[in-house]
PAKE-128708 format. One record per residue: residue number from 1; residue in one letter; z, x, y of N, C-alpha, C in turn. Coordinates in steps of 0.001 Angstrom, whole numbers. Layout:
% residues N
SITE    n  res      n_w      n_u      n_v     ca_w     ca_u     ca_v      c_w      c_u      c_v
SITE  NUM    A        Z        X        Y        Z        X        Y        Z        X        Y
...
END
This chain:
% residues 96
SITE    n  res      n_w      n_u      n_v     ca_w     ca_u     ca_v      c_w      c_u      c_v
SITE    1    M      192      681    -1351      511     -164      -87      -81      791      982
SITE    2    A      371     2229     1364      277     2817     2154     -721     3670     2968
SITE    3    D    -1887     3267     1755    -3451     3676     2218    -4205     2362     3176
SITE    4    A    -3469     1418     2602    -4400      186     3111    -3523      139     4695
SITE    5    D    -2325      353     4668    -1787      382     6168    -2379     1722     6870
SITE    6    A    -2409     2426     6554    -2815     3793     7242    -5058     3427     7666
SITE    7    A    -5265     2503     6541    -6687     2355     6922    -6753     1419     7879
SITE    8    L    -5336      389     8060    -5848     -571     9006    -5427     -331    10558
SITE    9    K    -4484     1101    10454    -4154     1656    11892    -5065     2328    12491
SITE   10    Q    -5356     3090    11504    -6844     3903    11834    -8057     3168    12641
SITE   11    R    -8386     1920    11550    -9309      730    12343    -9079      231    13719
SITE   12    H    -7921     -397    13813    -7307     -889    14941    -6478      338    16517
SITE   13    G    -6461     1450    15615    -5736     1873    16796    -4811     2161    16926
SITE   14    K    -4231      958    17354    -2902      887    17659    -1549     -115    16475
SITE   15    G    -2394     -449    15098    -1855     -530    14370    -1463    -2084    13988
SITE   16    K    -2436    -2870    15282    -2008    -4319    15529    -3349    -4675    14072
SITE   17    S    -3068    -5803    13215    -3880    -6355    12335    -4215    -7215    12529
SITE   18    T    -5383    -8012    11943    -5982    -9510    12481    -5362   -10494    11447
SITE   19    K    -5556   -11991    11644    -4650   -12539    10616    -4962   -12338     9279
SITE   20    A    -6256   -12477     9276    -7186   -11830     7665    -6239   -10670     7049
SITE   21    E    -6058    -9699     8005    -5291    -8257     7297    -4155    -8384     6533
SITE   22    G    -3154    -8984     7811    -2106    -9426     7657    -1674   -10412     6826
SITE   23    L    -2780   -11435     6322    -2465   -12444     5107    -2505   -11323     3875
SITE   24    F    -3959   -10431     3795    -3952    -9594     2796    -2607    -8550     2378
SITE   25    K    -2057    -8346     3511    -1024    -7743     2968      115    -7982     2450
SITE   26    Q      203    -9638     3095     1490   -10297     2352     1265   -10717      808
SITE   27    V       87   -10865      615     -238   -11160     -883     -262    -9668    -1784
SITE   28    H     -944    -9215    -1206     -901    -7517    -1856      705    -7268    -2337
SITE   29    K     1153    -7558    -1260     2759    -7066    -1343     3285    -8198    -2562
SITE   30    C     3214    -9550    -2761     3257   -10466    -3767     2996   -10203    -5176
SITE   31    V     1892    -9254    -4979     1206    -9211    -6222     1748    -7732    -6752
SITE   32    E     2248    -6925    -5683     2753    -5579    -6499     4143    -6091    -7170
SITE   33    L     5272    -6703    -6018     6450    -7576    -6789     6326    -8272    -7922
SITE   34    L     5429    -9233    -8109     5091    -9341    -9629     4708    -8721   -10465
SITE   35    A     4316    -7768   -10040     4008    -6505   -10797     4999    -5704   -11699
SITE   36    A     6073    -5569   -10710     7177    -4619   -10886     8145    -5608   -11451
SITE   37    N     8318    -6866   -10883     9753    -7758   -11577     9137    -9494   -10772
SITE   38    P     8983    -9960   -12150     8581   -11136   -11487     9491   -12071   -11292
SITE   39    R    10405   -11599   -11304    11821   -12544   -11053    12744   -11690    -9614
SITE   40    H    11901   -11185    -8965    12491   -10354    -7645    12569   -11742    -6909
SITE   41    P    13902   -11535    -6329    14302   -12624    -5468    13656   -13012    -4055
SITE   42    G    12940   -12258    -3968    11876   -12655    -2801    10861   -13200    -3025
SITE   43    L    10647   -13310    -4002     9160   -13861    -4424     9740   -15680    -4429
SITE   44    Q    10834   -15604    -4673    11318   -17305    -4895    10609   -17835    -5807
SITE   45    T    10364   -17172    -7328     9499   -17801    -8284    10163   -18780    -8923
SITE   46    H     9263   -20131    -9119    10077   -21360   -10032     8446   -21901   -10462
SITE   47    E     9381   -22286   -11710     7944   -23090   -12574     7002   -23821   -11553
SITE   48    F     5852   -24393   -12363     5041   -25079   -11455     4293   -26089   -12496
SITE   49    H     4535   -27521   -12563     4319   -28268   -13501     2896   -28802   -13440
SITE   50    S     1966   -28951   -11863     1127   -29453   -11725     -516   -28716   -12395
SITE   51    L     -265   -27632   -12795    -1417   -26622   -13543     -624   -26533   -14845
SITE   52    A    -2013   -26485   -15677    -1740   -26000   -17122    -1712   -24699   -17341
SITE   53    H    -1266   -23922   -18484    -1168   -22701   -19046    -2648   -22093   -19477
SITE   54    P    -3287   -21416   -19408    -4579   -21362   -19887    -4771   -20559   -21139
SITE   55    Y    -3763   -20318   -21774    -4074   -19665   -22720    -3005   -20106   -23732
SITE   56    D    -1912   -21072   -23520     -872   -21610   -24361     -613   -23309   -23672
SITE   57    R     -730   -24368   -23945     -682   -25545   -23575     1019   -25577   -23236
SITE   58    N     1838   -24567   -24314     3090   -24902   -24326     3965   -24077   -23660
SITE   59    Q     3376   -23014   -23035     4098   -22358   -22111     4346   -22429   -20294
SITE   60    K     4742   -22126   -19990     4996   -22477   -18630     3806   -21749   -17658
SITE   61    V     3694   -22084   -16396     3288   -21358   -15389     4374   -21605   -14140
SITE   62    F     3831   -20499   -13651     5036   -20285   -12698     4172   -20027   -10904
SITE   63    E     5226   -20408    -9820     4412   -20406    -8401     5579   -19200    -7580
SITE   64    A     5407   -18349    -7139     5770   -17308    -6677     5026   -17315    -4862
SITE   65    Y     6114   -17151    -4025     5724   -17123    -2150     5057   -16236    -1911
SITE   66    A     4072   -16146    -1860     3696   -14611     -714     3579   -14868      176
SITE   67    Q     4385   -16529     1218     4691   -16369     2745     5309   -17548     2407
SITE   68    K     6094   -17502     3435     7614   -18507     3863     7539   -19106     5082
SITE   69    C     7982   -20193     5535     7955   -20523     6857     6813   -20938     7700
SITE   70    T     5553   -20650     7026     4606   -20940     7938     3910   -22438     7385
SITE   71    P     3320   -22601     8093     1628   -23726     7668      925   -24022     6821
SITE   72    G     1167   -24399     5866      -91   -23759     4802      118   -22280     4286
SITE   73    A     1376   -21875     4241     1832   -20781     3617     1111   -20751     2119
SITE   74    Y      569   -19382     1851       65   -18826      597     1050   -18942     -629
SITE   75    R      351   -19134    -1824     1134   -18928    -2938      167   -18336    -4105
SITE   76    V     1188   -18062    -4569      446   -17110    -5998      790   -18133    -7111
SITE   77    F      269   -18647    -8262      344   -19433    -9401      -24   -18315   -10393
SITE   78    W     1052   -17749   -11504      463   -17069   -12247     1791   -17495   -13650
SITE   79    C     1355   -16943   -15083     1318   -17086   -15955     1942   -15727   -16802
SITE   80    Y     2440   -15844   -17996     2295   -14901   -18951     1626   -14559   -19494
SITE   81    G      686   -13907   -20311       82   -13746   -21311    -1559   -13029   -20614
SITE   82    P    -2639   -12967   -21215    -2556   -13012   -22761    -1901   -12443   -23652
SITE   83    G    -1402   -11395   -23545    -1163    -9894   -24374      433   -10117   -23727
SITE   84    R     1265    -9715   -25091     2713    -9420   -24605     2555    -8138   -23111
SITE   85    N     3663    -8530   -22394     3978    -7926   -21299     2814    -8178   -20428
SITE   86    Q     2026    -8794   -19877      880    -9056   -19089     1221    -9999   -18532
SITE   87    I      517   -10428   -17123      549   -11197   -16621     -272   -11516   -15970
SITE   88    T     -865   -12622   -15821    -2599   -13428   -15370    -1930   -13953   -14167
SITE   89    I    -2216   -13745   -12895    -2874   -14796   -12277    -3759   -15701   -12249
SITE   90    I    -3340   -16644   -11662    -4235   -18133   -11912    -5113   -18361   -10951
SITE   91    A    -4084   -18486    -9846    -4692   -18647    -7974    -3930   -18246    -7266
SITE   92    I    -4873   -17693    -6382    -3639   -17850    -4742    -4218   -18619    -3357
SITE   93    T    -3488   -19499    -3481    -3799   -20656    -2534    -2919   -21138    -1305
SITE   94    P    -3509   -21459     -520    -2608   -21838      807    -1812   -23423      -24
SITE   95    H     -317   -23801      832      543   -24598      147     -460   -26040     1075
SITE   96    P     -465   -26762        9    -1136   -28349      711     -634   -28757     1844
END
């Protein structure tokens, strides 16, 4: 992530990022935290019932927060699988 930050600062001079770049950084951080620890408290991960698990209908799908306190805040929907010790990101979408 440090490389992404350095590239943004170099492109914009003062380090100010555009709205899209800020969103990318937030989603990128969320995905990094998911990879390291899906139960990280900052992700506020919880079960999501409206999506079906793509590999096993009996397993759970989860929702993690990429943004908070923002209208249309982005969420990352994910599940465990297909293999052992793997996570699959199903979707990254704004909250309805």
